[in-house]
N, C-alpha and C positions, 0 to 999 in steps of 0.2 A: 944266611940266605934262606927265605921261607919257601915252603913247598906249595904248589897249587892245592886247592881244596880237595880236588879229586885224587890228590896224591898223599893226603893226610893219613896218618895211621888210623886204624879202626878204633883204637882206644880214645882218640880225641873227638870223634864224631858221635859216639854213643851218648855221652853226657848232654850234648846239645839237643839230640833228639829227645832225650828224656825230659829236658827242661821245656822244650816246645810242647811236648805232650801235656805236661803239667799246666802250662799256661792255657792251653786250649780247654782243658777240663775246668779250670777255675773260671774262664770266661763263660763257658756254657752254664756253669753253676750260677754265676752272677745273673746272667740273663734269665735263667729259670726262676731265680729268687725274685727278680723285679716283676716278672709276670705273676708269680704267686702273690706278691704283695698287692699288685693291682687288682687281683680278683679276690683278695682276702683269704688266701690259703695259708699264709704264715703270720706269725705274731711279731716279727722283728725284721728290720732291714738295716743295711749299713750304708752310710754316706761318707765318701772319702773327702777329708778336709785337709787343710794345710798342715794341721797338727797330727794327722793320721786318720785312720778309719774311726768313724763314730757309729755306734750301734744304737738303733732306736727300736724299742720293743713295743708291741701292741698287745695290750691285755685282751684276753679272750672275751671279757664282758663288753669291750669297746667295739668289737667287730660288727655287731648289728648296727651301731650308730654310724660306722664308717660306710656300711652298705646303704644306709638311709641317705647319707651325704652324697653318695654316688648317684642316687636317683633324684635328688632334689633339683628344683629349677633354678636355684641360685648357685653362683660359683662359690667354691670353698677352697681354702688353702691353709696349710700350716707352714709358718715361717720360723726360721731361727731368729735370734736377736738381731743379726745383721741384715735380715730381710731375705735370706736364701730360702727358696721354696723346697721344703722337704716332703710335701704332699699337696696334691690338688685333685679335685674331682674332674670328671669329663665335661661338666657344664662350663667350667672356667676355660678349659681347652677349646671348647666350641665357641665361646665368647671371643677368644683371642685368635681363633682360626689357626691354631697351632697343634701339632701332634702332642698328644698327652704326655708321651715319654720324654719329650724334649723340655717340658716345663720343670720337671723335677730336677733340683740342683741348680736352677738358674736364679738370678737375683730378681725379686719381684719389681724392683725399681725399673728394670729394663722393660717391663710391661706398662709403665706409666708414661703418658705423654710428657714431652719436655717441659711444657709450660705449667704442668701440675706437679713437678718434682718436689717443690717446696711443700705443697699440700701433703704429698705422700710422706715425706720425712717427718712432718709434724704429726700426722696420724700414726705413724709407726712409733714415734716417741710416746704419744698418748697411750697407744696400745700396750707398750712395755710398762707404763705406769698404772694401767688399769684397763682403760677402754678409750677408744677414739672413733669418731664418726665424721664422715664428710663425703663430698662428691669430687670425683676426679675422672679424667678421660683416660681410658685404657687404649694402648696402641695395639692394633691387630697386625697379624703377619702380612695381611694384604695392603698395609699402609692406611687402612681405615681406622676410625676411632669409635669407641663405645663409651658413652656417658654412663658411669656406674656409681652406685652408692656403696662406700666401703665401711665396714664395721670391724675394727681391730679390738681384740681382747686377749688377755693373758690366759694360756692354757696350763692346767696343772701338769707338771712333768718332773720325774725324779732325776732325770739326767741333765737338766738344764732348762733355760728359759725358752719356751715356745709361744708363738703368737698365732692365734687363729684369726683368719680373715674371711668374712662373708662378703661376697660381691653380688650386688643386685643390679641387673641391667635396667637402666632407666629409660632406654631408648623407646621401647614400646609404651612404658608408663607415660613418658613425656608426650609421646604421640597421642596416647589416649587422653591425656590432660589437655593437649592442644585441640584434639577433636572435641572434647567436652566443652572447652572454652569457646571454640568456634561454634559449636551447637548452641551453647548458651547465648553467645552473641547473636547468632542467627535468629534464635527465638525472640531475643529482646528486640532485634531489628524488625522481625515480623510483627511483633506486638506494637512497636512504635509505628510501623507502616500502617497497621490496622487502625491505630488511634488517629494517625494523620489522615487515613482514608475516611474514617468516620467523621473527623472534624472537617475534612474537605467536602464530603458529601453534605454535611450539615450546612457548611458555609455556602456551597453551591445552591442548596435548596433555599437557604435564606436569601441569597442574592437573587435567585430566580423569582422568589416571591416578591422581593423588592422591585425587581425589573418588571414583573407583571403588573404590580400595583402602580409603579411609575408609568408604565405604558398605558394603563387604564386611566390614570389621572391626566396624562398628557392628551390622551384621546378625548377625554371629557372636556379638558381645557380647550383643545383645538375646536371641538364642537361648539362650546360656548363662545369662543373667540370668533368663529365663523358666523354664528348667529348675531353676535354683537356687531361684527363688521357689517353684516347685511343690514341690520337695523340702522346703523349710522349712515350707510350708503343711501338707504331709503329716506332717512331724515334729511341728509344733504340734498338729495334729489327733490324732496318736497320744498326745501328752502329755496333751491334754485328755481323751482317751478313757481312758487308763491311770491317770490320777491324779484329775483333777477330777471326771469323770463317776463314777468308782468311789467316790470319797469322798462324792459326793452320794447315790449309791445306798446306801452304808454308813450315812450319816447318816439317811436315811429309814428304813432297817431298824432302826437304833437307836431312832429315834423310835417306830416301831411296837412294838418290844419295851418301851420305856418306858411306853407307854400301858397295857400289860397289868399293869404293876406299880404304877401310880398309883392312889391312892384316888379312886374316882369321886365321893365326896362333897366332896373338896377340889380335885379337878382342874377346871380351866377348859376345858371342851370346845372353846369357840370359839378360845381361844389355841392349843390343840394342833392344831386343824384349820387355823388360819392358818399355823402353822409347817410342817405337812405340805404344805399347798398351796404354800408358798414353796419347799420342797425340790423339789416336782414341777415348778413353773415354771422353776426354775433348771436342773433336769435336762433339761427340754424345750428350753430355750434352748441349753444346752451341746450337745445332740445336733444342733440346727439349725446351730450354729456349726461343729461338726465336719464336717457334710455340706457346708456352704458352703466350708470351707477345703479339703477333699479329698473328692470324691465317693467314698463307700465302694465303689460298684459298680466303679469303675475299678481298684481294688485287687483286688477279689474276682472280677470277671467280665471277659469280653472286651469289646471296644469296642462291638459291637452291643447287648449287654445294658446297658452303661453309658449308651448313647444312649437306650435305653428308659427307664432310670431318670431320665434327664434330661427325657424327655417327660412323665413323671409329675409332675416338679417344675413344668414349664410349664403343665400342665393345671390346677394350682391358680390360675394367673393367667388362665385362660380360653382358652389356646391348646392345641388337641388335636394331638398329634404322632403320626403313623403312621410307624414305623421298619421299613424293608424291607431285608433283607440277603441276598446270595447265599451267605454263609458266616458261621457263628457264631465261627469262629476265624480271625484274621487275623495274618499274620507281621509284627507291628509291635514296634519297640523301645519302651522306656518313654517316651522323648522323643517319638517319632512318635505314639504313642497319646494322649499328653497334648496335643500340639499340635492333632491332629485333633479331639479332644473339645472343647477350648477354642474352636476355630474354629467348629465346628457350634453350640456354645452361643451364640457371638456372632451367627451368622447367624440363629438363632432369636430372639434378642433384637431384631434388626432387623425380623423379620417381626412380632413382637408390637408393636413401637413404631411402625412406619411403614406396614405393608401393609394395616392395617384389615381383617383377616380373623381367623377363629378356628380355622383348620385349616392344617396344613402337612405335607409328606411328606419324610422323610429316607430316601434310598436309598443303600445301600452296594453297590458292584460292583467286581469285578476285571476290568479291560479286557484285550483280547488283547495289548496292549503291556506287560502285567505292571505295571499301575498301579492303585492304589486310588483309586476315584472316589466321593466322598461328595457327593451333591447334595441341596440343600434347595430344595423347590419350593412355591410358594404361588400363589394366584389373586388377589393383591391389586392395589394401585394401580400397582405397578411402580416402577422407579428408573432413573436415568440412569447412564452410565459415570462421571460426576463423583462418584458415591457412593464410588468407590474412593479419592478424594482427601479425602473428608469427615473432619474431625478426630473422634477418638473422644470420646464423652461420658464423663462421670465414672463410673468403675467398669467401663468396657467397653474392648475392644481397638480397635474400628473396623475397617472393611473394609480400610483401608490397612495396618494392623498385621497383619491376618490374611494379606494377600497377602505382606507382607515375611517373616513367619514361615514361610509355606509355601515361598517361594523359598529361604530359608536352608536348608531340608531338601531342596532340589532339586525341589520341586513348584511348583504354580501355582494361581492363583485365576481361575476363569472366570465371567463374568457375561453372562447373556442375559435381557433384560427388556423387557416391553411391558405396557401396561395389561391386566390380567386374567391374566397368566402371567409368572412370574419363576423362572428357574433360576439358582442360584448354586452352583458346585461347587468343592470343594477336591480337587486331584489330587496324589497322592503316589506316586513310583516305589517299587515293592517289589523290592528287590535280592535276588538269590540264590534266587528261587523263580518258577516258571512257574505259569500259571493252573491247569494240569492236575494239578500236584503237590498232594498233600494238605497243607493248612496245618499248621504246627507250633504248639503252644501257645506263646503269648507269655510265659506265666509261666515263670520260671526253674526248671528242673528239675535235680536232681542228675545229673551225668554218670555214665556207666556205671562201676561200681567204687567209687563213693562210699560205698555202704552198707557195703562191706568196710572202707573207711577209717574209718568210724565205730567199727568194732570194735577198731581199732588205735589206740594212743596217738600223738598228733602232738606232738612236742617242739618248742617255739618259743622263739627267742631274740629279745628286743626291744632295738633299738638306736635311741636318740634322745637328744639332749642336753637335752630338756625333760622333767623328771620327771613333769609333769602329763600330757603326751602318753603317756608310758609307762604311767602309771596308767590313762589312758583306754583304751589298747589292751588292757591286762590285763583291765579290766572287760568289754570287748567279748568277749574270748575265754574268760574263765573261766566263762561261762554254758554252755559246751559241755564235757561230761564227758570227751570223748576228746581234748581239747586241754589241754596242761599248759605253763606258762611255766617254763622251766628256768634263765633268767637274764636280766639286763638290763645294757646297756652305755650309757655316756654319750658316747663318742667313737669314731672310726674305729679307732684303735690297740687300744683295749680290745675292740672288736667282733672284730677279727682274733684276738686272744688267746683270748677266750671261745669263739669258734667252733672253734678248734683243741682247746680243753680240753673243751668240752661235747658237741661233735659233734651239734648240734641238727638236726631234720628240716627246719625252716623258720626263716629269719632275716628278720625285718622290720627294714629299715634305712632311716634317713633319708638323703636325698641330701646335705644340708648338715650336716656334722659338724665339730667342732673337731679339731685335730691331724691328722686324715686324713679327706678327704671320703668320702661313701658310695660313689662310683664306684670310687675307688682301693681302698677296703676290699673291695668286691665282687670286684674282679679278683684280689686277693691270696687271699681266701677260696676262690675257684673254682680257683686254682692248686693249693692244698693239699687241697681237698675238692671235687672235681668234682661229686659227687653232691648237694651242699648246694643246697637250694631257697631262693632269695633273692627277696624281694619288696621293691621300692623304694617309699619314701614321699616325697612332695614337696608343698610348699605351692604350688608353681608348676605350672600346667597346661600349660606349653609342651611341644609334642610333641617338640622336639629333646632335651629333658632325658629324657623317657621313652625315646626311641630310644637315647640314649647309655647309659642304665642297662641296657637290654637288650643292647647291644653289650658292656657290661662283664661280662655273665653273669647278670643278673637275669631271672627268669621273666617278670615284669611290673613295672610301676611305677604305683602308685595315687596319686590326689590325696587329700590329707588332708581335703579338703572332703567327699568321698564315701566315705571309708574305712569309716564306720559301716555303710553298705549293701553295700559291695563287698569288704570284707576277708575275711570267712569264705568266700564263694563263690570268691574268688581263691585262698585256701589249698587248698580242696578241688580246684579245677581244676589247680593246680600239682602237687599230690600225685597226682592221677589221671593226668596226663600223664607223670609220672615213673615210674608203675607199669608194669613190663614187660607 
């Protein structure tokens, strides 16, 4: 039967107390030793292993290196052959977020992420053989991971194999690498964007130039088309007047004459009256059609009078027009007068359609800047600036087209509008005349000396490879008694030969000819006959062709499209200029 501890004999308690005291001393001594080792105060330490205590000594000469390792920014550890950590610096403890004293004596593999265990084992094996390097993820105490670059190498040691490990934290390095890569990519992107921006600006500039050029070409084409259309309208109006209207008048006259010879007893008065009425209505319609195609006042009178005639036409629709002008004669070309007339007509159509008034005023003035200003004023509802963009209605130009046509002639369209008062003005520069100078008649007059030319015969040679063109030219000129056609040629060589043989006063020559073109033929003719007057003809309206013909020696070069109107005046002008 055992006794309670407090009943044991004194001799049994004393040995236990002595043993406990010894154990406490040894524990304090071990803790002091560990602290001394950590601060470099001792040269050896003991690690307890399964085979017993193992003593590791540190030579005095190595202590400065150990202090250096403690201060370095890389992690460092000394491992046994089986991977047990026998030493590590504080940088490694910080990387793993673990107390420094807990790392010593633990297996380094416990600090490696599970997926990188095979990498660690391979690096440890390489380190035992000499050296090994590689990347692996270290497992932190807070469950995080650190990507590190591990360098294993054998350390010289008398007591057994030791392996040194250097651990480089790649987190910040990779971060810097990523930042550097991102910065590089950003710079490359900025450079690419800059190149794209420059290319885009260049492309936009190029397209803008193309658009402006295209707009100018379209504007020029529109102007030419409008002028050609007006000439064709006038030509059609002349044909209607000279043929259809005349035939209708003759038909009515014949009917009147027939009525006098018919037997009243057998004549059906109602039938004759219906036929006469049909002739009259056809004649009235033809006259209206001629007026709509080409206002006769624009051919016969100056622009102010033409606008008064236009006002009379609008008065039939209930719009009274008051035309006021500073001058009855304005220095306008055929194209300018036509464009201004059509523009004013369009502005009056807008008043009639949108203003809801029955009166408008058209004012023509020449400004101090030598510009013709034609203003249409009404006291209607007004309009916004968007009206300049409004598409034209059927049969009308629209304000946008009016503005485009004015700008094509170097002019402009001005709009000032509010409810109760609207001013729309077309402004056109007048070149070669000041306001104080008396305006010249716009109608083409014979130059000085032309009357004398009428008294003298003008001998003309026709040169064109198209027989119908030659016949057409002949028909145009044969109506003038003082012009005679002395010959015709179908190519350039024949033209040179006939010019030398016939010595004509004027040679009408096509630019494009077989065997020898018109420019070359003109040069050869002028070499042998300097006094010959040569007028070029071309189907192409290109200015460079006209300039080249003049450089070759031609007095002028006409377009075949307008030769019917311009040929005879051109001949008279050339003859007059050649007269001393």
